[in-house]
Each structure stands twice: as structure tokens, then as C-alpha cells.
N, C-alpha and C positions, 0 to 999 in steps of 0.2 A: 416611255415612263417608266420609274426605275422604284421596283418594290422594296420595301426592305424586308429583314430577317423575320419579322411577327405577320408580314401579311402573305409573304412567302409559307411561311408555317401552318395559318388559317388555311391558305386557298388547297394544300395538299391534305390538310384535316378533312376539308368539308371533301374532298373527290375520294378520302377514303372509307367516308362514313357512306357517301351515295355508292361505291361501289361495295360496299356490304350490306346496303341495302335491295339489290339486285338478288331476285330469286336464281339458287346454284341447280344450275343445268345437270340434273342426275342423269345415268344411262337409264338406260330400257330396260336394263335385265331384272329380272324380281323376284327367279326361283332359290338366292340365295341371300336373308338377311344380314345387315349390317354386322349386326350383334346377334348372340343368343344361338342354341345352339346347331349346328350343321345339319342338313338329311345324313340319313344312318348310312347310307353310301359314299358320301366324301370320306374316303380312305384312301391311304397311301396306295400307290397301285393302280388304284381302280379306272378303269375306261367308260370314256360315253364318247358317243359322236352326236354332229348332227350340221348342219348348215351354220357358216359363222352370220347372223342375222345383225348385227350392231359392231363396227369397230369405235372404243372409246379413245384409245389414244395408240402412242407407237407397239404396246405391247399388252395390251386388253381391249377382249372381244366377248362378244355375246355370242352363244353359242346355243342351236336350239334344234330340236326333231320336228318343232311345232311353228306356225306363223302365234304363237299366246306367249308372250312378254312373259309371265308369271311360269312360266318353262322354261327362258333363257337362262344357262348357267354363264356368269362372270365370270372369264378365264383371265388371269394373270402371269402371262408364259414365264416359266419357270427357266429358261436358260437363256434368255435376253433381254438387258437392263435399255431399253430408251429412253432418251433425253425427255424430261415432262415436258408437256405441250408451252410451259412461259421460255424454256430454255433454247438454247440454239440449237435445234436441228430436229425438233420435237412436233413440230409440225409437217417437217419432213418423212420422219418414223409413223404418223399418222396415216400419212396418205400412203405412204408405201404397203404396208399392213392392209389398209385399205383394198389398193390396188390386187394384192396378190391372193388375199384372202377375202375378201366381202362378196357373199352369197357362194361362197364355196364350198362342198363339204369337207370335216375334216373330223380327224380321229383323235383325242387327249387322253391323257393318262395322268391321275394326280401322281404328283411328284412321292417318290420314296424317299428323298431326303431332305431334312430343317421344315417347316413348316407346311399345311396343307392351305392354309387361308393367310388370305392377304388380307384384310377389313373384311369386303364381303364379297371377292374374287378369290375362287380355288386356285391354288397354283400348279400349275399344268402345264408338258410338254405337249405339242399340238404339229399334228402332221396333217398333210394335204399327201395325198399319194404314195403317200410313203417317205415323202420327204420331210423334215423338221423343219415346221415353219419358222424358225427364228434360224436357221441357216440359209432358210429362200432371202429373211430380211438380210443379212449381213451378206449375202452373194451380190446384194444393190449398191451396197458400200453405204449402209444406215451405219453412225457409230454409235458403240452405245456411250451411254453416261448418266443413266439416271439414276433414282435413289435405288441405293443399295450393291451399285456397280464396282466392283472391288478387281481390277485390273489384275 
């Protein structure tokens, strides 16, 4: 059966409307809101630590010292730009970050250069046992290429 351009456009539009109706899957980190003032401790160079409670994507994770998601800080790695989840390599980057960091203790420092916030994420460099999490990701062969990547 052959569809005309009008039918193809109608089917595509219906798919877009259906996808828009689905609820967005939010990450569970709740310590920092999408907008509004940042907590007073979020300053360039500020250090914080905790367990990686949730991996959002290839360069985003939730760090918290307790099991309470209201205390989890959403981190955007300052020194690694993973492909977006819907881009080539995005799911691999997330799986790699999960394998390397999920459930492990990390020490993070809010970036000293540029912005300290990206939406509801604190931009930070994180380390596991003194090793940069971003360097650990790169060492596995994950290629950078997400938003903001400028080789």
C-alpha cells in the first residue's frame, strides 16, 4: 500500500503528538531545583562528596551521602561531554558511567571556571579514589561529542 505525502505527514504528526503526551522521565535528584537560587554552598571550588546514587546519562549523575533523593546533588561533569542519549554513543556512554561509578564514593569540586550551574545540575569535576571520573570514562574509549563539546 502506498501512502501519499498528506497521509505520511498526518501519521508523523500523530506520532509526535503521542510522544509529547508521554510524561517526561525525571531524574530523582532533588537537592537543586531547575530554577531559582542555588544553595549557598554551591560556589566555585566548593567540595562535596557522597555515593553515586543514580546515573542520568553519560555525563550526569546524582551524588548523595544519604538514601534520601531530596539530598542528592545532580552533577554535570565539567570535563567530559558525552553524546546525548539519542545520539550515536550516548547509551554506551551512560552504560560506561554506570559501570564505573554507580554505588561508589566520589569526591567532587564545583568548577572554578565558567558556570557552576547547568539547569538543575552543579557543574563539577568528580574523582573516585583520586582519579578523575572523566579520565576513567575516556580510558574506556567512550568518544565525546555532546552539547558543548568543542574539540
